[in-house]
Every structure is written in C-alpha cells, then in structure tokens.
C-alpha atoms as one frame of an Amber mdcrd trajectory, in Angstrom:
protein
  24.269  35.864 -67.859  21.370  33.421 -68.221  23.308  30.128 -69.471  26.096
  30.840 -67.135  25.830  28.215 -64.188  28.477  30.357 -61.958  27.076  33.667
 -62.530  23.649  32.008 -61.258  25.378  30.302 -57.988  26.982  33.667 -57.210
  23.911  35.535 -57.833  22.072  33.045 -55.329  24.453  33.322 -52.737  24.194
  37.122 -52.481  20.401  37.266 -52.673  20.326  34.172 -49.868  22.149  36.702
 -47.642  18.502  38.491 -47.536  15.374  36.757 -45.959  13.393  38.704 -48.336
  14.592  37.089 -51.695  15.171  33.139 -50.429  13.095  32.057 -52.890  14.543
  33.630 -55.383  18.362  32.627 -54.223  17.171  29.097 -54.463  15.631  29.613
 -57.814  19.162  30.722 -58.339  21.220  28.037 -57.249  19.099  25.365 -58.524
  19.567  26.943 -61.882  23.395  26.708 -61.264  23.161  22.950 -60.604  21.038
  22.460 -63.777  23.372  24.191 -65.506  26.409  22.400 -64.400  25.689  19.594
 -62.236  29.018  18.030 -62.100  30.475  21.301 -60.347  30.500  20.041 -56.777
  30.504  23.245 -55.434  27.183  24.684 -57.277  25.751  22.062 -55.102  27.548
  22.711 -51.471  26.334  26.225 -51.687  22.606  24.586 -52.600  22.742  22.275
 -49.366  24.525  24.777 -47.496  21.193  27.000 -48.258  18.471  24.247 -47.432
  20.625  24.163 -44.142  20.684  27.866 -43.335  17.367  27.571 -43.871  15.896
  24.550 -41.976  15.554  21.795 -44.823  18.214  19.571 -43.552  17.116  16.486
 -45.579  16.991  18.407 -48.479  20.109  19.777 -47.749  21.345  15.812 -46.755
  19.951  14.841 -50.389  21.882  17.755 -52.434  24.956  16.529 -50.432  24.636
  12.593 -51.396  24.178  13.481 -54.964  27.518  15.728 -54.549  29.473  12.751
 -53.206  27.607  10.693 -56.363  29.509  12.938 -58.603  32.864  13.304 -56.404
  32.830  10.772 -53.768  36.396  11.868 -52.474  35.214  15.572 -52.343  35.908
  16.892 -48.194  34.124  19.523 -47.922  31.078  17.733 -49.233  31.636  15.031
 -46.837  32.390  17.129 -44.099  29.021  18.963 -44.195  27.164  15.632 -44.573
  28.461  14.554 -41.780  27.958  17.366 -39.629  24.364  17.473 -40.556  23.453
  13.838 -39.933  25.492  14.558 -36.458  23.053  17.268 -36.164  20.226  15.568
 -37.338  20.588  12.442 -35.000  20.152  15.203 -31.823  16.802  16.379 -33.152
C-alpha cells in the first residue's frame, strides 16, 4: 500500500521494534508523515522513534510540528514537555 500513510506508520512502528531495522523504520515513519502531514499521530510515532533512539532534538522538532497542526493535542504536548524536562537534566 505505497500511497497509504496509515500502512507506512504501522509498518514503521513494527520495524522500530528491531534494532536491525532502525533505518527502515525511520523511512517508513517519515513516509507516513509525508503522505499525511496533518495526522498528528503519525508525527507522534516519528517523535517517539527519535526519542527512543536518542535523537531528542529531532523528537522535539517533530512534536513542535505536530502542535502547529493541532495546538491542543494533549499527547503531543505531554511528550514535548517530558522531553524538554529531560533535556534540562542533560
């Protein structure tokens, strides 16, 4: 399903569970966002991937983009706040 953002998002999430497929997971999650940039949940998945792989700044940037689409999105706001708090301790 190369034109379905939902497919890419879920496939990327599955791939993210295996360290050997980290790059493929990122590509799939980015494809989901590229196909449907207004679905905040895809951006959150990508941000969580970045966070889980030690890329805090990329995660924060992705969450800021998510919040530009939906400023009231609670999960995106919570995750961004948590990342910023953890960054203050670095």
